[in-house]
N, C-alpha and C positions, 0 to 999 in steps of 0.2 A: 240218530235219535228219533223216536216216535213221539209225536206231539198229540196225536189223537188216534184211537183205534176203537172201532165198534163194528161188529159184523156177526152174522150167523146165517145158516142155511135157510132158516124159516123167518128171519127177521125182515120187517118192512119199515125202513126209515122214512119218516115224513119230511116235508120241506123244513119244518121247524127243527127236527132232529139234525138235519144237514146244516142249517144255519148255526145252531148252537155249537155243534162240533167244530165247524170251520172257524167260528169266531173264537172259540176256546183255544184252538191251535194258533191262530194268528196273534192273539193276545199274548200267548206264551213266548212268541218270537221277539217281543219287545218292539219299540218304535221303529218304523221304517220310513224313509223319506222318498224313495223312488222305486216303484214296483213294476215289474214286467210279468204279465201273465201269458202262459203258453198253453192254450187249450187245443183240443183237436178241431177239425173242420166239420162241415155238415155231414160228412160220411160217418161220423160218430155221434150223430144227433141224439141217439138214445143212451148215451153214456152218462147223462146228467151233468156233463162238463159245462154246458151252457148256463144253466141256473147257478151252478157253483161259481163260475167266473163272474156272473152278475152279482152274486152275494159278496164275493171278494172285492169287487169294484165298489159296492155300497159301503163296505167296511173301510176301505182305504180312501175313497173319494178321489180328490185331486192328486193324491200320492200315487195312484195307479196311472202311470203316464203312457204305457204302451201295452197293446195286446197283439200277440203274434200267433195266429192260428198255425198249428204244426201241419202244414200242407204236405210235406214230403214232396212227391212229384205230382200231387193232385192239382187240379185247376183252382185258381183263387176263388174264394167265396164271393157270391154276389151280395149286393146290399140287402136284398130280400132274405137271403139265407142267413146273413148275420143277424138281421132283425128277428127272424124266427128262432134262432138258436140262442142268442144272447140278450134278447129282450130290450131293456131300456139303455143299455150301454151306448154312449155316444159313438157315432160312426167314425169320428175323427181320431179315436184311440186305436183303431185297427191298422196294423201293418201287414203287408203282403210278403211272404217268404219267397224270394227268387232263388230257387235251389240251384240254378246253373251259374249264377253270378255273385250273389250277395252272401258269400260264406268265407270263413277263415278256418285254417287248419290248426288245431290246438296241439297236435302231436301225432305220432304214427305208432300203431301197435306193431311190433316186430313180426315179420313173416314166420319166424321160428315158433312164436307163440300161437299164431293162427294155425299153423300146421299141426302143432301139438294138440290143440283142443278139437281140431276137426278130423283127427285120425289120419292126417296126411291128404285128405281130400282137396284141400286148398292150401297153397303155400305163399300166397302174396301177402305183403304188409297191408295194414288197413289204416287209412287216415281218419282221425277223429275230427270231423268237420261240423261246424255249427254256424248258424246265422250270425253275422258280425254284431248284431244288436246285443247279443248276450255278452259279448266281450267288451264292446266299445260304448254301450249305452249308459254306463255309470249307475246301474241299478244296485240297490242294496238288498233286493229280494227278487228272486225269479220263481214264480209259482208255476209249476208244471202240473197241469190238470188232465186227468184222463181215466179211461176204463181199463182194468186188467181183465183180459178175456183170452181164450186160446187163439193162437195166431200162427199163420203158416210160415212166416219168415223167421221169427225169433222164438217161437214156442208158446210164450205168453206175452201179450202185448203190453205196452206202456212202460212206465218208469223211465230209465235213461234212453230207451228207444225213442220216446217222445222228443228227446233232445237231439240225439245223434242221427236219427233218421228223419223225424218230423221236421227238424230245422237244419238237416244236413245238406251236403253238397253232392254233386254227381258221382264222384269216385266213392265216397263213403256209402251212399245209398246203393249204388250199383254193386259194390263188392259185398255188402252185408246181405243183400238179397241172394247173390250168387253163392255165397258161403252156405246159407241155409238150404238152397236148392241142391247144391252138390253133396251136402251131408245127408239130405233126405228128409222130406217133409214129415213122413210118417214117424220118423225117429225123434221128431221135435215137438209136434203139436200137442199142446196141453202140458208141456213140461217147463218148469221155471229155470232149470239148469241145462242150458244148451250151448253149443259152440258160439253161436251169435251172441247170446247173453254174456258169455265169458269174455268175449272181445269187447262188448260195450262196458262191462264192469271194469276191465283193465283200463279203458279210456277214462272212465269216471275217476278211478283212483289215481291215475298217473297224470292226467292232463286237465281235469275239470274240478279238482277239489277246491280251487279258489273261487269258483262260481257259487253265489249264494242261492243254490237251488233247493227248494222244498217241494216235495211231491204230494199231490192231493189225488188219491187213487180211489176209484169206485169199483164196486162189483155189482153187476146188474143181473137179475134173474126174473123168471116168470112165476107169479103166484098161482094158486089153484084155479083162478078165473082166467088165466092166460095173459094177465096184464103184466107188463114190465115194471119191476119195483127195484128199489135200491136195497141190496142185501148187506152191503158193507161200505164203510168209509174209513180210509186209512191215510193219515197225514204224517209225513216224516221226511228226513233228509238223508237216509242211508238205505242200504240194501234190505234191511230187516222189514221195512214197511212194505216193500214189494213182495217179499217172501210170504208175509201174512196175507196180503191181498190175493196172491197167486194160489195159495192153499185153499182159500175160500172159493175162488173162481173155479177151481177144479171140482169142488163139491157142487157148485151151483150151475155151472155152464156145461158140464160134461155129462152126456147121456150114454151110458153103457148098455148096449143091446145084446141079447142072447143069440139072435140069429141075424145074418146079413139080410139087407133089404133088397127086394127085386125091383121096386120102383119107388123113387123119391121125387116129390114135387116141391119145388122151392119157389116162394114168391119174393120178388125184389121190389121194394118200395120205389116208386118212380122218382121221388125227390132225392132219395139217398143213393140209388144205383143207376148211373147213366152210362156206364162203360163196363166192358168185360174185365178191365183192370180191377174194378171193385166187385163187379157181379160174380166173378169166379170164386168168391168166397163160398158160393153155393157148391162148388166142386171141392175146394180145400177142406171145408168143414165136414163134408159127408163122405169123402172118398174111403175112409176106413170102415164105413158102415154099409156100403153098397156091394151087393153080391157080384161075383164074376158073371158077366153077361147081362147085368142089370141095366137100368136106365135112370138117368137123372133128367127131369123136365124142369126147365128154368123159365118161370113166368116173369118176363122183364119188360113191362109196358113203357118204362122210361129209357130203355137202352137206345143210345144214339151213336155210340162210337166204341172203339176197342180200347185205345189208350187215351187217358185224359191229356197227356202230353203229345204234341203233334208228332215228334220223332218216334216216340214209343208206339203210337198208333200206326205209323208207317211200318215199323219193324214187325208188329203183330200181323199186319196184312201181308207183308212180304214172306214171312217164314211160317206162320200159322202155328197152331198148337199141336206139337208132335211129341214123340217119345223122348225120354231123356237122352238116350244115345244119339238120336238124330240132332237134337238141339246142341249137344256138346260138340258134335261134328261140325255143325253150322258155325259155332263160335270159333273153332279152329280155322275155318276156311273163309270167314267173312269179317272184315274189319269193322263194319258198321255195327254188327251184333256184339263183337268182342269189345267194342268201345262203349257199349251200353248193356252191362251185365245184368242190370235189374230187369231189363226187357227179356233177356235170355232166361233169367230165373223165373219170370212170370210165365213164359211159354212152357217151361218144365212143370211149374205148379198147375197150369191149366190143362195139362195132358192127363188122360185117363190111363196112359201106358197100354192102351188097347184092351183094358180089363172090363170097362163098361162104356155105355154110350151117353152122350150129352145132347139133349134136344133143347135148343134155345128158342124162345118165343118172344122176339123183340118187338118193341113198339115202333122203332124208327130206323131199323137197319133191314136191308133187303135179304131175301133168301140167298141170292148169289153171294153176298158179302159173308153171311154166316157160314155157308158151306165152303167158302174159299179158305177159311181158317180151320177147317176140319171138324166143325160141329154139324149136327143135324138141325133142321129148321122146321118149325111148325107155326101156324098162324095164331097170333096172340088173341084175336077176337074169339076164334073157335075154342082155343084152349082155356080161356077164362070162363067160357060158358060151361065147359066140361068140369074144370077144376076151379070153382068159384071161391075165392079167398074169404068171402063173407059167410060162406056155409061151412067150409072145412075147418077143422080144429087141429092144432099141433099134435103130431103123433099119427097113429094108425087110423085110417079112414077106409070105409067100404063104400064104393060108389054104387049108384042105383043098379048098374048092370053086373054088380058083383066084383068088379075090379078092386083089388086091395092096393092102397098106396100109403106112403108115409109122408105127411105134409109138414113143411117147415115154413113158418111165416116170416122169419128173418134169420138168415144163416149167420149173420155177424154176431149173434148173441150166444152162440154155443159151439159145441163140438160133439160129433156123434161117431161111435165106433163099436165094433164087436170086441169081445174080450180078447180074442186071439190076435187082433191087430194092434191092440194097445198093450204093449209088453212093458211092465215096470222095469225101470232102469235101462231101457233101450236108448234113452237119450244120453 
């Protein structure tokens, strides 16, 4: 059931609009005694999930007893990050998701189903894992808050991905990432109906129907001045609420280009992107727009590591970003990578398949480290002088020396492709 829906390609919802819509939906749910909120972490700072979670806390007061940021495999939020994102919510309400240990398995999606929806690319069964707080916490409402936006693993982010991946366990996260990688990123990004989504929906219907989950979904876009604004707010407890948000996100967050781009420059905010695990969104979201032989320059002043998880960081350093056939071969021959399929999937996602080059300009990683994982390196200070984010505007720019580039100030907010690469129905 959808409790609130409001969205439009040119709509700009204010804080008052958000509060009114959220309160209208929460009132329609009836009285609740114990509420758990599951927002994203600081890597989705621009999702508006922080203010929305704070508004929900103001609405429920002491009845909101727990807030569990959907970390997935990300590092836990610091106190400063929680303050920045969630405002005045007391620090004592926050719980940390331990994805390796603190999970329970609700059920297992059969391998036959996984094989069917993936076209035989993957045949393993998939465990529906969630943080045990969702099952054992005694909550009569679970508010899952987050942004619907094109995504490399599932096609369109959020909805039940926030539950089964954001609060999931090692096997569930690893296999979901690998499923998406094996099926093919280009066949999925920007699509609501994908093999990974079908598996998540199966899990929701068969194993999680008893959980009192209500989804609060946002769609974020840029206005004419280049400022991020809320284009849509959708609140409900079924798949229809996601479908509506995904349809609007495709309108708002997807830029279709007539010609492939020879040079793309992406800026990664230093507080949001500290690893290539996250920063490679610059590759995922632009790969269908970059010309063969083209170049992607990634300005990453906050980059200090490859994986936010120590083991994943080690695997990235060991194997590097290589072509899909090479990574699949490594999986077959190396138990450590085979036992961490999300890392394998990430290495596939971060590869250009030899089609274009990636030049990373990191703030806190050496040339040797960057080149060891098969990317090019450039000095961040020099490149920020040449490609000054305070001067560039999103889209096409012509530099003083005549060089033409396509600039993206935040890759997490969109998807870019040429028409020939985004084929309707390919997913």
